[in-house]
N, C-alpha and C positions, 0 to 999 in steps of 0.2 A: 314819371317824375313825382317826387314827394310834394304833397300839397302843403303850402306854407301860408296861404292867405284865404280869406273869405271875400267874395265879390257880391255886392248887393245890387239887385235890379228890381224894376217893376215892369209889369206887362204893358202898361200904358193903355190898358183896356178896362172896361167895367167888369167886375166880378159878376157873373151871371147868377150866382147862388147855387149853381149846379157844378159840374166838373169842367171848368174852363181849361184845366191843365191838359186834358186830352186834345182840345182845339189847338193849344200852343204846340204840343208834340206833333200833331198832324201838319201844322204850318211849317214847322222846322223840317220835317221829313219830306212832305209833298211839294211845298213851294221852294224851300231853300235847297232841297236835295241832300240834306244831311242824313246820316244813318240813324239818328235818334234826336230827341230833344236836346238843346244845347246846354241846359242847366243840370246841375246835380240834384237840386231840390226845387220844388215849387210849393208855395204856401197860399192857400185860399180858403175862403169860407164855403163850406158845403153843408147846406141845411143850417143847423144850429151850431156847428162847430167849425173851428179853424183847423185845417189839416195840413200837415207837412207831407208832401207827396214826392216819391222818388223819381229821379230822372236818370242821368248817367251814373254808372258805378263810380264810387269815390276814387278808385285808382285810375280812372280814365280821364283823358284831357276833355275839357269842356269846349263849347263853341259859343261863348257868351261875351268874351272880351279879348280880342287878339292883341290889343295894344300891350306893350311891355311884357309880352309872353304870359299874360294872366290866364289864358286858357290852359296853360300847362301847370301853373303853380297855384291857381285859386279854385276853390269850390264855388260854383255859381249858384246863387240863391235868388229865385224870382218870386217876388210878392205879387200875386195877381190883384191888379187894381191900378187906378191912375192916381198916383200920389203927388201929382202936380195940382190936383183939384182940392184934395183934402188929405189929412194924414191917415195912415193905416190905423185900424182899430187897435187899441192897447192889447187886447187878447191875442190878436194875430202876432204881434211882436213878442208877447210873452211865450206863446207856444213855440215860436221859431227859436227864441233864445234858449228855452229849455231843451229843445232838440239839438241845437248846435253846440251847447256847452260840453257835452260828453264827447262829441266828435272832435271838437277843438282841443280838448284835454288829451285825448288819445293821440292826436297828431302833433301836439305841442304847439298849436297856433295860439298866440297871445290875443286876448280881447282888447286890442289897442288900435289906435288910428293908423298905425303903420301896417297892420296885418288884416284888419277888417276894413275893406275899401268900398267906396261907392263907385259904380261904373263911371259916373261923370268925372271922377278924378283921373281917369285914364282916357276916356273918350269925351273930350271937352265939348263936343257938339251935342251931347246927350244931357238929359236932366235926371237920368236914372240914379237912384231909385225914387225920384220924385222930389220936387222942391219943398214939399211939405213933410217929407220923411224925417222923423226925429232921430237923426244919426247918433248924436251924443247920448240921447236917452236910450237908444237901442244898445249902444256899447255898455252903458251902465247895467242894462238887463243881462247882457252876456257875462258881466263880472259877478253878478249876484249868484247865489247858490252854494 
């Protein structure tokens, strides 16, 4: 199914400064029994840089938000960190926005509140992508460029 949305998540874990994405993938596969990590992208700080790491293929369904069929229509993006405690670093947001802009343009996904969603907007028992995540600021970054 064609992807029409972006779904924002956070890992709710501390970023170890190394590759936490591998631990998330192992948890999804070994504990949850999924065939791969549930997200299409992960974003984390590795050493001195914020990296966007690949998860599932863009044309595959995710396993990140079953509500409202979002696994089928949304690309899942997981920011590694707990953004209930503090906001994500600006550079992490900028790197992610730069990466997503071209994908969203190619897929025809608008950078608006109707198409770039927070997980908690669909799973109301979650805080994802964190209560301190600057959602409107991130939307503005997606519109830049």
